[in-house]
C-alpha positions as CSV (number, residue, x, y, z in Angstrom):
1,M,116.3,37.9,94.1
2,T,118.9,35.7,92.3
3,R,119.6,32.2,93.5
4,N,122.6,31.9,91.3
5,R,125.3,34.2,90.1
6,V,126.3,33.1,86.6
7,Y,129.0,34.7,84.6
8,V,131.9,34.0,82.2
9,A,135.5,34.6,83.4
10,D,138.9,33.4,82.0
11,D,137.3,30.9,79.5
12,H,135.3,29.3,82.1
13,L,131.5,29.4,82.9
14,V,131.2,30.2,86.7
15,V,128.1,29.5,88.7
16,E,127.9,30.6,92.3
17,P,124.8,29.7,94.4
18,V,123.9,32.6,96.6
19,G,123.2,32.6,100.3
20,L,121.8,29.5,101.8
21,D,121.6,27.7,98.5
22,K,125.4,27.2,99.0
23,V,124.7,25.1,102.0
24,W,121.5,23.4,100.6
25,S,123.4,22.5,97.3
26,F,126.6,21.5,99.1
27,T,128.3,23.8,96.4
28,R,130.1,26.9,96.8
29,R,131.2,27.4,93.1
30,L,131.1,25.4,90.0
31,R,133.8,26.4,87.3
32,I,133.4,24.8,83.9
33,P,135.7,25.2,81.0
34,L,133.8,26.9,78.1
35,S,135.1,24.1,75.9
36,Q,132.9,21.7,77.9
37,V,129.7,23.8,77.6
38,E,127.4,22.8,74.7
39,G,124.9,25.6,75.2
40,A,122.1,27.1,77.3
41,F,118.4,27.7,76.8
42,F,115.4,29.2,78.7
43,D,113.0,26.4,79.8
44,P,110.3,27.1,82.5
45,S,108.9,23.7,81.3
46,V,111.7,22.0,83.0
47,K,109.5,21.6,86.1
48,D,107.6,18.8,84.3
49,E,110.7,16.6,83.9
50,P,111.6,13.8,86.3
51,K,114.3,14.8,88.6
52,G,115.7,11.5,89.6
53,W,117.1,10.8,93.1
54,R,118.7,13.4,95.3
55,G,122.1,13.2,96.7
56,P,123.4,15.3,98.2
57,G,120.9,18.2,98.3
58,L,117.5,19.6,99.2
59,H,114.2,18.7,97.5
60,L,111.1,20.7,98.7
61,P,108.1,21.8,96.5
62,G,109.2,24.6,94.4
63,K,112.9,24.3,95.6
64,L,115.6,22.0,94.3
65,S,119.1,22.4,95.1
66,G,122.0,20.0,94.8
67,T,122.9,17.1,92.8
68,F,120.1,14.8,91.2
69,H,120.8,11.4,89.5
70,S,118.6,10.1,86.8
71,G,119.8,6.8,85.2
72,R,123.4,7.5,84.2
73,K,123.0,11.3,84.2
74,R,124.1,13.6,87.0
75,Q,122.5,17.0,87.1
76,F,123.0,20.1,89.2
77,W,119.8,21.9,90.1
78,N,119.6,25.1,92.0
79,V,116.0,26.3,91.2
80,S,113.5,28.3,93.3
81,G,110.5,28.4,91.0
82,Y,110.5,27.7,87.3
83,D,109.5,30.9,85.6
84,R,113.2,32.0,85.2
85,A,114.8,28.6,84.9
86,I,117.7,28.0,82.3
87,V,119.2,24.8,81.4
88,V,122.9,24.6,80.5
89,T,124.1,21.5,78.7
90,L,127.5,20.1,79.2
91,H,129.9,17.7,77.5
92,P,129.4,14.1,78.7
93,T,132.9,14.0,80.2
94,E,132.0,16.8,82.6
95,R,131.0,16.0,86.2
96,F,127.4,17.0,85.5
97,N,125.5,16.4,82.3
98,R,123.6,19.6,82.8
99,L,122.8,22.6,85.1
100,V,119.4,23.8,85.8
101,L,119.5,27.2,87.4
102,T,117.1,30.0,88.5
103,V,118.5,33.3,87.4
104,D,117.3,36.9,87.4
105,N,117.5,37.6,83.7
106,P,117.3,34.2,81.9
107,R,117.3,35.4,78.4
108,E,120.3,37.6,79.0
109,V,122.2,34.9,80.9
110,V,121.5,32.5,78.0
111,D,122.6,34.9,75.4
112,T,125.9,35.5,77.5
113,I,126.6,31.7,77.8
114,N,125.9,31.0,74.1
115,G,127.8,34.0,73.0
116,A,130.9,33.0,75.0
117,C,130.5,29.4,73.6
118,A,130.4,30.7,70.0
119,L,133.7,32.7,70.5
120,R,135.8,29.7,71.7
């Protein structure tokens, strides 16, 4: 079951956490202009990266949901397991430097995001 609904609409990348993930992440929807999206890639090894400190959000073994701060970087994580994790890198002027998300079809979602970015 998906933890995030990710799609492109009206020249924006839209990320919607599903179910209780909206509560845990304190996020109903992220809407980012495609001009601010640098790209996306499938990366199950992201589990080994330092996450930084959480605030606000949830951090349990195998479940990260919310905003995480590492140095001067702010990241949005909504991950349940890492076997279907994607990373979306964003322009430094955006609220988040990157998004780390669990999705049902990671390669398809990555191709959709990168394809939309190439068309802008």
